[in-house]
DOZARO-216125 format. One record per residue (C-alpha): residue in three letters; y, z, x. Coordinates in nm, 4 decimals, m for minus. Layout:
BEGIN
{node 'ala', {Y, Z, X}}
...
//
This chain:
BEGIN
{node 'met', {0.3522, 2.3746, 0.8815}}
{node 'ala', {0.0476, 2.3630, 0.6563}}
{node 'ile', {m0.3023, 2.3573, 0.8046}}
{node 'val', {m0.5645, 2.2277, 0.5608}}
{node 'ala', {m0.9216, 2.3160, 0.6532}}
{node 'thr', {m1.2495, 2.4485, 0.5219}}
{node 'met', {m1.2032, 2.7924, 0.6692}}
{node 'asp', {m1.5679, 2.8812, 0.6158}}
{node 'thr', {m1.6724, 2.6109, 0.8661}}
{node 'lys', {m1.3549, 2.5217, 1.0602}}
{node 'gln', {m1.2032, 2.8676, 1.1186}}
{node 'ala', {m1.2154, 2.8406, 1.4979}}
{node 'glu', {m1.0571, 2.4972, 1.5060}}
{node 'ala', {m0.7860, 2.5895, 1.2551}}
{node 'ser', {m0.6967, 2.9077, 1.4418}}
{node 'phe', {m0.6811, 2.7176, 1.7716}}
{node 'val', {m0.4373, 2.4659, 1.6198}}
{node 'ala', {m0.2334, 2.7463, 1.4600}}
{node 'asp', {m0.1899, 2.9238, 1.7950}}
{node 'ile', {m0.0599, 2.6067, 1.9598}}
{node 'val', {0.1772, 2.5332, 1.6727}}
{node 'arg', {0.3124, 2.8892, 1.6801}}
{node 'ser', {0.3685, 2.8584, 2.0539}}
{node 'thr', {0.6161, 2.5781, 1.9799}}
{node 'gly', {0.8192, 2.8080, 1.7557}}
{node 'arg', {0.6929, 2.6895, 1.4181}}
{node 'asp', {0.5222, 2.9012, 1.1532}}
{node 'val', {0.1988, 2.8020, 0.9808}}
{node 'val', {0.0416, 2.8489, 0.6401}}
{node 'phe', {m0.3301, 2.7959, 0.5878}}
{node 'val', {m0.4629, 2.5992, 0.2918}}
{node 'asp', {m0.8299, 2.6935, 0.2622}}
{node 'val', {m1.0428, 2.4257, 0.0928}}
{node 'gly', {m1.3772, 2.5807, 0.1792}}
{node 'thr', {m1.6481, 2.6261, m0.0827}}
{node 'ser', {m1.8588, 2.9175, 0.0380}}
{node 'lys', {m1.6450, 3.1841, m0.1308}}
{node 'asp', {m1.6405, 2.9997, m0.4624}}
{node 'glu', {m1.8737, 3.1333, m0.7287}}
{node 'lys', {m1.9721, 2.7749, m0.8112}}
{node 'ser', {m2.0714, 2.6930, m0.4520}}
{node 'arg', {m2.4378, 2.6836, m0.5502}}
{node 'ser', {m2.3652, 2.4448, m0.8358}}
{node 'asn', {m2.5777, 2.1366, m0.8925}}
{node 'asp', {m2.2578, 1.9323, m0.9006}}
{node 'pro', {m2.0938, 1.9686, m0.5574}}
{node 'ala', {m1.8664, 1.6688, m0.6212}}
{node 'ala', {m1.7156, 1.8413, m0.9236}}
{node 'leu', {m1.6646, 2.1591, m0.7204}}
{node 'leu', {m1.4859, 1.9679, m0.4451}}
{node 'ala', {m1.2667, 1.7944, m0.7017}}
{node 'glu', {m1.1733, 2.1299, m0.8540}}
{node 'ile', {m1.0892, 2.2815, m0.5154}}
{node 'ala', {m0.8887, 1.9731, m0.4188}}
{node 'gly', {m0.6945, 1.9901, m0.7452}}
{node 'lys', {m0.6002, 2.3542, m0.6921}}
{node 'ala', {m0.5053, 2.2929, m0.3284}}
{node 'arg', {m0.2995, 1.9885, m0.4272}}
{node 'lys', {m0.1035, 2.1979, m0.6752}}
{node 'phe', {m0.0532, 2.4669, m0.4109}}
{node 'met', {0.0637, 2.2086, m0.1549}}
{node 'asn', {0.3069, 2.0562, m0.4030}}
{node 'gly', {0.4497, 2.4013, m0.4642}}
{node 'leu', {0.4990, 2.4580, m0.0919}}
{node 'phe', {0.6774, 2.1250, m0.0616}}
{node 'glu', {0.9006, 2.1764, m0.3647}}
{node 'ala', {0.9996, 2.5203, m0.2338}}
{node 'gly', {1.0903, 2.3708, 0.1036}}
{node 'thr', {0.8336, 2.5920, 0.2747}}
{node 'val', {0.6563, 2.3189, 0.4719}}
{node 'ser', {0.7780, 2.0092, 0.6532}}
{node 'ala', {0.4474, 1.8811, 0.7959}}
{node 'val', {0.0738, 1.9114, 0.7330}}
{node 'ile', {m0.2368, 1.8776, 0.9492}}
{node 'gly', {m0.5942, 1.8581, 0.8287}}
{node 'ile', {m0.9052, 1.9486, 1.0280}}
{node 'ala', {m1.2158, 1.8149, 0.8640}}
{node 'gly', {m1.5514, 1.6464, 0.8531}}
{node 'gly', {m1.6504, 1.3966, 0.5854}}
{node 'lys', {m1.6113, 1.6102, 0.2718}}
{node 'gly', {m1.3027, 1.7848, 0.4020}}
{node 'ser', {m1.1378, 1.4521, 0.4840}}
{node 'gly', {m1.1802, 1.3368, 0.1267}}
{node 'val', {m1.0345, 1.6642, 0.0021}}
{node 'phe', {m0.7412, 1.6327, 0.2450}}
{node 'gly', {m0.6569, 1.2942, 0.0949}}
{node 'glu', {m0.6334, 1.4529, m0.2475}}
{node 'val', {m0.4355, 1.7555, m0.1291}}
{node 'val', {m0.1558, 1.5471, 0.0273}}
{node 'ala', {m0.1585, 1.2655, m0.2304}}
{node 'asp', {0.1712, 1.3677, m0.3933}}
{node 'leu', {0.3677, 1.4281, m0.0738}}
{node 'pro', {0.6399, 1.1682, m0.0286}}
{node 'tyr', {0.6380, 0.8706, 0.2014}}
{node 'gly', {0.7449, 0.9807, 0.5497}}
{node 'phe', {0.6268, 1.3391, 0.5120}}
{node 'pro', {0.4241, 1.3984, 0.8354}}
{node 'lys', {0.0516, 1.4015, 0.7524}}
{node 'leu', {m0.2030, 1.4135, 1.0340}}
{node 'leu', {m0.5799, 1.4342, 0.9900}}
{node 'val', {m0.8172, 1.5271, 1.2711}}
{node 'ser', {m1.1543, 1.4128, 1.1460}}
{node 'ser', {m1.5134, 1.3442, 1.2387}}
{node 'ala', {m1.5681, 1.1459, 0.9170}}
{node 'arg', {m1.7210, 0.8001, 0.9106}}
{node 'pro', {m1.4748, 0.5196, 0.9893}}
{node 'ala', {m1.5076, 0.3660, 0.6426}}
{node 'leu', {m1.3763, 0.6846, 0.4794}}
{node 'leu', {m1.0846, 0.7033, 0.7222}}
{node 'ala', {m1.0063, 0.3393, 0.6517}}
{node 'glu', {m0.9994, 0.4169, 0.2797}}
{node 'leu', {m0.7525, 0.6997, 0.3365}}
{node 'ala', {m0.5372, 0.4751, 0.5538}}
{node 'gly', {m0.5257, 0.2252, 0.2696}}
{node 'lys', {m0.3815, 0.4823, 0.0297}}
{node 'leu', {m0.1634, 0.7158, 0.2342}}
{node 'asp', {0.0811, 0.7076, 0.5243}}
{node 'val', {m0.1452, 0.9489, 0.7115}}
{node 'leu', {m0.1913, 0.9579, 1.0887}}
{node 'leu', {m0.5616, 0.9561, 1.1695}}
{node 'tyr', {m0.7093, 1.1147, 1.4799}}
{node 'pro', {m1.0860, 1.0494, 1.4843}}
{node 'thr', {m1.2696, 1.2975, 1.7052}}
{node 'leu', {m1.5734, 1.0702, 1.7658}}
{node 'val', {m1.7735, 1.3903, 1.8168}}
{node 'asp', {m1.8591, 1.6352, 1.5415}}
{node 'leu', {m1.6460, 1.9412, 1.4777}}
{node 'phe', {m1.8821, 2.2307, 1.5436}}
{node 'gly', {m1.6493, 2.4849, 1.6963}}
{node 'leu', {m1.4425, 2.4600, 2.0129}}
{node 'asn', {m1.5713, 2.2899, 2.3243}}
{node 'gly', {m1.4405, 2.0793, 2.6093}}
{node 'phe', {m1.4179, 1.7716, 2.3894}}
{node 'thr', {m1.2846, 1.9034, 2.0594}}
{node 'ser', {m1.0265, 2.1292, 2.2230}}
{node 'arg', {m0.8652, 1.8272, 2.3910}}
{node 'val', {m0.8344, 1.6436, 2.0623}}
{node 'leu', {m0.7119, 1.9471, 1.8709}}
{node 'glu', {m0.4475, 2.0391, 2.1291}}
{node 'asn', {m0.3063, 1.6877, 2.1336}}
{node 'ala', {m0.3015, 1.6800, 1.7543}}
{node 'ala', {m0.1395, 2.0230, 1.7289}}
{node 'arg', {0.1369, 1.9352, 1.9724}}
{node 'ala', {0.1944, 1.6022, 1.8030}}
{node 'ile', {0.2324, 1.7466, 1.4529}}
{node 'ala', {0.4474, 2.0322, 1.5882}}
{node 'ala', {0.6996, 1.7714, 1.7017}}
{node 'met', {0.7203, 1.6108, 1.3575}}
{node 'his', {0.9543, 1.7084, 1.0757}}
{node 'tyr', {1.0076, 1.5697, 0.7295}}
{node 'leu', {1.3338, 1.3793, 0.7013}}
{node 'pro', {1.4240, 1.3529, 0.3325}}
{node 'lys', {1.5536, 1.0240, 0.2048}}
{node 'ala', {1.9226, 1.0018, 0.2838}}
{node 'lys', {2.1489, 0.9657, m0.0151}}
{node 'ser', {2.2941, 0.6184, 0.0003}}
{node 'arg', {2.4697, 0.3792, m0.2323}}
{node 'arg', {2.3104, 0.0872, m0.0531}}
{node 'lys', {2.0749, m0.1179, m0.2699}}
{node 'ile', {1.7127, m0.1619, m0.1616}}
{node 'val', {1.4824, m0.4521, m0.2530}}
{node 'ala', {1.1062, m0.4556, m0.1982}}
{node 'ile', {0.9461, m0.7841, m0.0898}}
{node 'thr', {0.5782, m0.8784, m0.0574}}
{node 'ser', {0.4690, m1.0856, 0.2402}}
{node 'phe', {0.1744, m1.2543, 0.4087}}
{node 'gly', {0.1556, m1.4511, 0.7311}}
{node 'val', {0.1488, m1.7741, 0.5308}}
{node 'thr', {0.4676, m1.6829, 0.3399}}
{node 'thr', {0.6597, m1.5331, 0.6318}}
{node 'pro', {0.9301, m1.8048, 0.6500}}
{node 'ala', {1.0264, m1.7406, 0.2879}}
{node 'val', {1.0310, m1.3643, 0.3394}}
{node 'asn', {1.2400, m1.3942, 0.6557}}
{node 'ala', {1.4940, m1.6036, 0.4675}}
{node 'cys', {1.5091, m1.3534, 0.1803}}
{node 'val', {1.5615, m1.0649, 0.4219}}
{node 'arg', {1.8425, m1.2505, 0.5977}}
{node 'leu', {2.0184, m1.3560, 0.2786}}
{node 'leu', {2.0021, m1.0098, 0.1254}}
{node 'gly', {2.1165, m0.8555, 0.4531}}
{node 'asp', {2.4232, m1.0771, 0.4432}}
{node 'arg', {2.5090, m0.9002, 0.1161}}
{node 'lys', {2.4498, m0.5532, 0.2640}}
{node 'ile', {2.1261, m0.5077, 0.0697}}
{node 'glu', {1.8411, m0.3382, 0.2516}}
{node 'thr', {1.4920, m0.4884, 0.2316}}
{node 'ile', {1.1527, m0.3219, 0.2690}}
{node 'val', {0.8678, m0.5664, 0.3285}}
{node 'phe', {0.5096, m0.4901, 0.2277}}
{node 'pro', {0.2079, m0.6831, 0.3573}}
{node 'ala', {0.0099, m0.8151, 0.0608}}
{node 'asn', {m0.3172, m0.6914, 0.2106}}
{node 'gly', {m0.4279, m0.4463, m0.0558}}
{node 'ala', {m0.2911, m0.1314, 0.1020}}
{node 'gly', {0.0590, m0.2789, 0.1118}}
{node 'gly', {0.0574, m0.3716, m0.2551}}
{node 'arg', {m0.0689, m0.0300, m0.3594}}
{node 'lys', {0.1967, 0.1458, m0.1554}}
{node 'met', {0.4731, m0.0737, m0.2937}}
{node 'glu', {0.3639, m0.0009, m0.6510}}
{node 'ser', {0.3649, 0.3745, m0.5864}}
{node 'leu', {0.7095, 0.3649, m0.4238}}
{node 'val', {0.8492, 0.1581, m0.7098}}
{node 'asp', {0.7190, 0.4248, m0.9473}}
{node 'ala', {0.8886, 0.6859, m0.7276}}
{node 'gly', {1.2252, 0.5162, m0.7861}}
{node 'glu', {1.2754, 0.3963, m0.4288}}
{node 'phe', {1.3850, 0.0394, m0.5095}}
{node 'asp', {1.6507, m0.1379, m0.7115}}
{node 'ala', {1.4583, m0.4664, m0.7449}}
{node 'val', {1.1403, m0.6418, m0.6331}}
{node 'ile', {1.0908, m0.9913, m0.4965}}
{node 'asp', {0.7157, m1.0179, m0.5499}}
{node 'leu', {0.6954, m1.3370, m0.3544}}
{node 'thr', {0.3319, m1.2947, m0.2406}}
{node 'thr', {0.0976, m1.2101, m0.5292}}
{node 'thr', {m0.2197, m1.3042, m0.3424}}
{node 'glu', {m0.3704, m0.9584, m0.4018}}
{node 'leu', {m0.4366, m1.0642, m0.7620}}
{node 'ala', {m0.6609, m1.3407, m0.6282}}
{node 'asp', {m0.8645, m1.0872, m0.4347}}
{node 'glu', {m0.8825, m0.8601, m0.7389}}
{node 'leu', {m1.0192, m1.1369, m0.9607}}
{node 'val', {m1.2466, m1.3165, m0.7158}}
{node 'gly', {m1.3723, m1.0177, m0.5189}}
{node 'gly', {m1.1950, m1.0381, m0.1838}}
{node 'thr', {m1.1110, m0.7613, 0.0602}}
{node 'ala', {m0.7349, m0.7530, m0.0019}}
{node 'ser', {m0.7289, m0.6351, m0.3621}}
{node 'ala', {m0.4587, m0.3815, m0.4471}}
{node 'gly', {m0.6463, m0.2701, m0.7574}}
{node 'pro', {m0.5829, m0.3108, m1.1301}}
{node 'asp', {m0.2374, m0.1501, m1.1207}}
{node 'arg', {m0.0861, m0.4222, m0.9049}}
{node 'leu', {0.2196, m0.5920, m1.0582}}
{node 'thr', {0.2847, m0.3149, m1.3095}}
{node 'ala', {0.5296, m0.0621, m1.1617}}
{node 'ala', {0.8464, m0.2733, m1.1655}}
{node 'gly', {0.7914, m0.3680, m1.5278}}
{node 'arg', {0.7130, m0.0099, m1.6197}}
{node 'cys', {1.0268, 0.1188, m1.4464}}
{node 'gly', {1.2475, m0.1558, m1.5852}}
{node 'ile', {1.3864, m0.2793, m1.2534}}
{node 'pro', {1.4462, m0.6536, m1.1938}}
{node 'gln', {1.1449, m0.8405, m1.0576}}
{node 'leu', {1.1231, m1.1950, m0.9271}}
{node 'ile', {0.7647, m1.3246, m0.9249}}
{node 'ala', {0.6180, m1.6136, m0.7243}}
{node 'pro', {0.2613, m1.7377, m0.6623}}
{node 'gly', {0.2720, m1.6812, m0.2880}}
{node 'ala', {m0.0731, m1.7284, m0.1270}}
{node 'val', {m0.2651, m1.7362, m0.4553}}
{node 'asp', {m0.4480, m2.0279, m0.2943}}
{node 'met', {m0.6605, m1.7864, m0.0917}}
{node 'val', {m0.9004, m1.4940, m0.1098}}
{node 'asn', {m0.9577, m1.2740, 0.1955}}
{node 'phe', {m1.2827, m1.1823, 0.3685}}
{node 'gly', {m1.3701, m1.0560, 0.7151}}
{node 'val', {m1.5717, m1.2459, 0.9740}}
{node 'arg', {m1.7494, m1.5576, 0.8482}}
{node 'ser', {m2.0820, m1.3766, 0.8120}}
{node 'ser', {m1.9206, m1.1288, 0.5694}}
{node 'val', {m1.8402, m1.3969, 0.3104}}
{node 'pro', {m2.0753, m1.3512, 0.0103}}
{node 'pro', {m2.3519, m1.6157, m0.0074}}
{node 'arg', {m2.2241, m1.7396, m0.3450}}
{node 'phe', {m1.9207, m1.8808, m0.1634}}
{node 'ala', {m2.1150, m2.0493, 0.1173}}
{node 'glu', {m2.0480, m2.4019, m0.0137}}
{node 'arg', {m1.6831, m2.3374, m0.0966}}
{node 'arg', {m1.3784, m2.4378, 0.1082}}
{node 'leu', {m1.3440, m2.1738, 0.3845}}
{node 'tyr', {m1.0930, m2.1440, 0.6675}}
{node 'ala', {m1.0902, m1.9118, 0.9697}}
{node 'his', {m0.7408, m1.7618, 0.9699}}
{node 'thr', {m0.8403, m1.5504, 1.2728}}
{node 'pro', {m1.1795, m1.4679, 1.4275}}
{node 'tyr', {m1.1825, m1.1633, 1.1981}}
{node 'thr', {m1.0370, m1.3124, 0.8785}}
{node 'thr', {m1.1990, m1.5860, 0.6711}}
{node 'leu', {m1.0066, m1.7328, 0.3780}}
{node 'leu', {m1.1598, m1.8836, 0.0643}}
{node 'arg', {m0.9658, m2.1514, m0.1260}}
{node 'thr', {m0.9289, m2.0650, m0.4930}}
{node 'thr', {m1.0486, m2.3177, m0.7523}}
{node 'pro', {m0.8499, m2.4462, m1.0512}}
{node 'glu', {m1.0512, m2.2136, m1.2775}}
{node 'glu', {m0.9699, m1.9160, m1.0587}}
{node 'thr', {m0.6000, m1.9946, m1.0225}}
{node 'asn', {m0.5742, m2.0434, m1.3977}}
{node 'ala', {m0.7180, m1.6940, m1.4467}}
{node 'ile', {m0.4774, m1.5535, m1.1840}}
{node 'gly', {m0.1854, m1.7127, m1.3680}}
{node 'arg', {m0.2987, m1.5625, m1.6969}}
{node 'leu', {m0.3380, m1.2205, m1.5377}}
{node 'thr', {0.0121, m1.2482, m1.3894}}
{node 'ala', {0.1529, m1.3298, m1.7329}}
{node 'gln', {m0.0319, m1.0442, m1.9010}}
{node 'lys', {0.1093, m0.7948, m1.6534}}
{node 'leu', {0.4613, m0.9342, m1.6830}}
{node 'ser', {0.4455, m0.9229, m2.0634}}
{node 'ala', {0.4731, m0.5434, m2.0454}}
{node 'ser', {0.7982, m0.5558, m1.8468}}
{node 'arg', {1.0786, m0.3359, m1.9745}}
{node 'gly', {1.3380, m0.4939, m1.7451}}
{node 'pro', {1.4523, m0.8423, m1.6403}}
{node 'ala', {1.1931, m1.0737, m1.4860}}
{node 'gln', {1.1695, m1.4348, m1.3786}}
{node 'val', {0.8936, m1.6524, m1.2346}}
{node 'leu', {0.9731, m1.9075, m0.9637}}
{node 'trp', {0.7284, m2.1945, m0.9202}}
{node 'pro', {0.7213, m2.4027, m0.5951}}
{node 'ser', {0.5725, m2.7401, m0.6871}}
{node 'lys', {0.4997, m2.8474, m0.3279}}
{node 'gly', {0.2822, m2.5571, m0.2175}}
{node 'val', {0.2295, m2.1813, m0.2280}}
{node 'ser', {0.1433, m2.1082, 0.1372}}
{node 'asp', {0.1632, m2.2557, 0.4853}}
{node 'tyr', {m0.1946, m2.3771, 0.4429}}
{node 'asp', {m0.1084, m2.5441, 0.1136}}
{node 'arg', {0.0746, m2.8511, 0.2379}}
{node 'lys', {m0.0189, m3.2185, 0.2623}}
{node 'gly', {m0.2828, m3.2359, 0.5321}}
{node 'gly', {m0.3280, m2.8587, 0.5241}}
{node 'pro', {m0.6712, m2.6953, 0.4798}}
{node 'phe', {m0.5876, m2.5580, 0.1331}}
{node 'his', {m0.3703, m2.8365, m0.0107}}
{node 'asp', {m0.4779, m2.8661, m0.3758}}
{node 'pro', {m0.2026, m2.9513, m0.6283}}
{node 'glu', {m0.4542, m2.9424, m0.9158}}
{node 'ala', {m0.5485, m2.5812, m0.8432}}
{node 'asn', {m0.1831, m2.4842, m0.8118}}
{node 'arg', {m0.0944, m2.6466, m1.1440}}
{node 'ala', {m0.3797, m2.4544, m1.3046}}
{node 'trp', {m0.2005, m2.1309, m1.2061}}
{node 'leu', {0.1151, m2.2510, m1.3792}}
{node 'ser', {m0.0802, m2.3574, m1.6905}}
{node 'gly', {m0.2530, m2.0203, m1.7108}}
{node 'leu', {0.0761, m1.8406, m1.6674}}
{node 'arg', {0.2580, m2.0397, m1.9362}}
{node 'ala', {m0.0290, m1.9948, m2.1817}}
{node 'ala', {0.0049, m1.6154, m2.1752}}
{node 'leu', {0.3672, m1.5521, m2.0772}}
{node 'pro', {0.6132, m1.4345, m2.3448}}
{node 'gly', {0.8985, m1.6722, m2.4131}}
{node 'thr', {1.1440, m1.3987, m2.3152}}
{node 'ile', {1.0472, m1.4351, m1.9481}}
{node 'pro', {1.1804, m1.7591, m1.7954}}
{node 'val', {0.9859, m1.9811, m1.5575}}
{node 'arg', {1.1881, m2.1902, m1.3169}}
{node 'glu', {1.0184, m2.4816, m1.1418}}
{node 'leu', {1.1515, m2.5870, m0.8016}}
{node 'asn', {1.0677, m2.9161, m0.6331}}
{node 'cys', {1.0025, m2.7572, m0.2951}}
{node 'his', {0.7496, m2.5606, m0.0918}}
{node 'ile', {0.7510, m2.1809, m0.1133}}
{node 'asn', {0.8586, m2.1631, 0.2522}}
{node 'asp', {1.1463, m2.4068, 0.2129}}
{node 'pro', {1.4926, m2.2476, 0.2424}}
{node 'glu', {1.5923, m2.3427, m0.1112}}
{node 'phe', {1.3100, m2.1331, m0.2574}}
{node 'ala', {1.4291, m1.8163, m0.0861}}
{node 'ser', {1.7864, m1.8971, m0.1878}}
{node 'ala', {1.6848, m1.9242, m0.5532}}
{node 'ala', {1.4917, m1.5957, m0.5384}}
{node 'val', {1.7799, m1.4071, m0.3785}}
{node 'glu', {2.0361, m1.5635, m0.6105}}
{node 'trp', {1.8442, m1.4339, m0.9129}}
{node 'val', {1.8183, m1.0848, m0.7659}}
{node 'leu', {2.1895, m1.0760, m0.6864}}
{node 'asp', {2.2621, m1.1689, m1.0472}}
{node 'his', {2.0650, m0.8660, m1.1647}}
{node 'val', {2.1555, m0.6006, m0.9060}}
{node 'asp', {2.4970, m0.4392, m0.8850}}
{node 'thr', {2.6067, m0.5144, m0.5307}}
{node 'glu', {2.9514, m0.3659, m0.5725}}
{node 'thr', {2.8179, m0.0206, m0.4715}}
{node 'ala', {2.6641, m0.1352, m0.1425}}
{node 'asp', {2.7534, 0.1033, 0.1407}}
{node 'glu', {2.8536, m0.0975, 0.4456}}
{node 'asn', {2.8334, 0.2121, 0.6666}}
{node 'val', {2.4596, 0.2642, 0.6181}}
//
């Protein structure tokens, strides 16, 4: 097991964790990301120094993993060390046990959680040596990580399809999962909440999937309008780059996500808002915004190296976008389609369906297209 820590400041804590891990029968290797021994530690650019140390430690960690030396990693850190830990483990695969014991501010931990499948154990007190509080946290963390082992992806001939989802597109996703399951195709569903979209893109790049049903592209709305669920500029690029089949739909592009009502920027105060939960406020996108989202979708799809198709549901793109619903706005929806068609290459077909995105026929059409482009003959029924 690897222990990542700034050994110049967290020696006592790291040694304490190492002793507990060894008592369970596992060996440890220390990855020192401290700065005091570095000749540049007095530099006027501490951020650059940390980046350099993180880069070296990341390379070292990757070497340990590739050699099969480590099967889990634990970090012990404050604010700076937590950021470095995120860099050090960034290339480790999904499912590799990563646990961070940290006294960093919650916002930093939330940022890490949005990028990595890392288990976070906030200490709530600062890490200044061992005491009655920190020793409790560290012992629990040490015993927890000692019980974890990396389980490499099993070799399987079963096909896997990634699907994007949101609460307001859940019926469509459920139907897709069921229909693909009937054909012995496994599905992995990602919440289109920013973190989910980023993780899906990275796993597509890693070759984990045979196709994508990108049913819920709402993260593009947040990226363009400034919501809290943006997945960043690389969203909707990996499948095209890797050449795997991708089915695209405008799921939930009628909304942009914010937190509690008071967190909505003042410039949107007079816009159409809806409280999805007490902690989530949704902003209805305008025709101008949906047109721009459609154009952005087309621009990203234009770089696709593999088969792609767009499915358009004429009767609504989310559960809130129905007659009588809080976000029903056919004009805004049509603006998405107009923007898409204006920028989409003629080689990528657009199929219009006279139904709502959550109607059964929409999911059937999406799955039918995927089945036409994925070889299902090699599906392993024993998986």
